[in-house]
PLY file of the C-alpha trace (Angstrom):
ply
format ascii 1.0
element vertex 142
property float x
property float y
property float z
element edge 141
property int vertex1
property int vertex2
end_header
120.90 101.35 92.07
120.54 98.30 94.73
124.35 97.57 94.89
125.62 100.51 94.28
123.26 102.32 97.68
123.86 98.97 99.90
127.48 99.61 99.18
127.61 102.82 100.05
125.28 102.63 102.67
127.73 99.75 104.06
130.94 102.09 103.50
128.95 104.79 105.85
129.43 107.27 102.28
125.80 108.63 103.09
126.54 111.83 101.70
127.09 109.93 97.60
122.79 109.07 98.87
121.94 112.78 98.38
120.34 112.32 94.99
119.16 109.00 95.63
117.90 108.47 98.22
114.26 110.52 100.05
115.60 113.26 102.73
113.27 111.34 105.12
114.93 108.02 104.29
118.54 109.43 104.69
117.71 111.33 107.76
116.62 107.50 109.92
119.70 105.73 108.25
122.58 108.38 108.89
120.65 107.67 112.84
120.74 104.23 111.59
124.64 103.42 110.38
126.33 105.22 113.19
124.70 102.73 115.61
125.74 99.56 113.26
128.56 97.07 114.55
131.45 96.55 111.39
129.64 93.15 110.53
126.64 94.43 110.66
127.62 97.68 108.02
129.81 95.06 106.25
126.55 92.94 105.49
124.69 95.53 103.89
126.43 96.12 101.12
125.25 93.74 97.73
127.77 92.78 94.90
125.85 93.14 92.26
126.94 89.34 90.96
125.40 88.31 95.17
122.58 89.07 94.01
120.85 85.71 94.17
116.99 86.53 93.32
114.90 89.73 93.24
111.22 90.17 92.76
108.62 92.89 92.61
106.90 93.05 96.48
103.90 95.78 95.06
103.74 98.24 92.22
101.27 101.37 93.00
100.51 104.10 90.80
98.73 107.04 92.53
98.15 110.99 92.74
99.14 113.26 95.12
96.68 115.95 96.94
98.09 118.05 93.92
96.72 115.91 90.51
100.54 114.42 90.65
100.85 111.08 89.45
103.43 108.60 91.05
104.67 104.95 90.39
106.29 103.26 93.62
107.71 99.58 93.02
108.41 98.23 96.02
111.85 95.78 95.60
112.96 92.72 97.19
116.67 91.35 96.80
118.30 88.10 97.98
122.18 88.20 97.95
125.01 85.90 99.36
127.23 88.27 101.67
130.47 86.92 103.74
130.71 89.80 106.21
131.30 88.15 109.78
127.72 87.28 110.97
126.52 84.58 113.76
125.97 81.37 112.15
122.27 81.88 114.06
120.94 84.97 112.79
117.30 85.24 113.66
115.23 85.43 110.58
117.74 84.89 108.21
117.33 82.47 105.36
120.08 80.18 105.46
123.84 79.83 106.19
125.77 78.55 102.82
129.12 77.02 103.18
131.00 77.08 100.39
134.23 75.13 100.03
136.74 75.96 97.52
139.50 73.91 97.08
139.86 71.16 99.62
137.86 70.11 103.00
140.02 72.65 104.84
139.38 75.90 103.01
135.93 76.96 103.77
134.61 80.72 102.54
131.27 81.05 104.91
128.70 82.83 102.78
125.34 84.45 104.44
121.79 84.52 102.11
120.33 88.03 103.02
117.35 90.01 102.31
116.92 93.46 101.21
113.59 95.61 100.21
113.93 98.64 98.19
111.12 100.99 97.76
111.28 103.35 94.65
109.34 105.86 93.13
109.25 108.46 90.22
107.24 111.33 89.30
104.64 109.96 86.31
103.11 112.93 84.82
103.66 114.14 81.52
107.03 116.11 81.49
108.67 115.12 84.37
111.74 114.05 84.71
112.73 110.18 84.68
114.17 110.01 88.10
113.93 107.48 90.52
114.42 107.73 94.26
114.37 105.25 97.05
111.82 106.16 99.60
112.80 103.00 101.61
115.30 100.86 102.74
115.29 98.21 105.04
118.05 95.31 105.57
115.73 93.38 108.12
118.34 91.90 111.24
120.37 94.29 109.79
119.46 98.15 109.61
116.41 98.15 112.39
0 1
1 2
2 3
3 4
4 5
5 6
6 7
7 8
8 9
9 10
10 11
11 12
12 13
13 14
14 15
15 16
16 17
17 18
18 19
19 20
20 21
21 22
22 23
23 24
24 25
25 26
26 27
27 28
28 29
29 30
30 31
31 32
32 33
33 34
34 35
35 36
36 37
37 38
38 39
39 40
40 41
41 42
42 43
43 44
44 45
45 46
46 47
47 48
48 49
49 50
50 51
51 52
52 53
53 54
54 55
55 56
56 57
57 58
58 59
59 60
60 61
61 62
62 63
63 64
64 65
65 66
66 67
67 68
68 69
69 70
70 71
71 72
72 73
73 74
74 75
75 76
76 77
77 78
78 79
79 80
80 81
81 82
82 83
83 84
84 85
85 86
86 87
87 88
88 89
89 90
90 91
91 92
92 93
93 94
94 95
95 96
96 97
97 98
98 99
99 100
100 101
101 102
102 103
103 104
104 105
105 106
106 107
107 108
108 109
109 110
110 111
111 112
112 113
113 114
114 115
115 116
116 117
117 118
118 119
119 120
120 121
121 122
122 123
123 124
124 125
125 126
126 127
127 128
128 129
129 130
130 131
131 132
132 133
133 134
134 135
135 136
136 137
137 138
138 139
139 140
140 141
């Protein structure tokens, strides 16, 4: 889900996210995406093979005012991306230079982070559909 959503974000195909992302988050994304420079938009895309590490940041079970049970999982992702970003991006983990072939052919990759929160109703009989209720790409999508 993270890879698909991040690619759709980078391509500005927000209409395809309506079934995956909450309406509130989608509205904020529409405002932010239109203001991003192309290189930041390109850096949002996380190819599934470029995801280096994932971990859960927070897992919560809670009830709303009507007694409906929900589960929320915050996932953190670290992924490599070849977008044309400056070498010194504040808060970025590291810039890698990967050499293929000889020394004259260098391909630069950035190790970037993203936080996505997934939520679903967990009441008996509820559909097992997850919704993304938070999307953060620090230093890119602010």
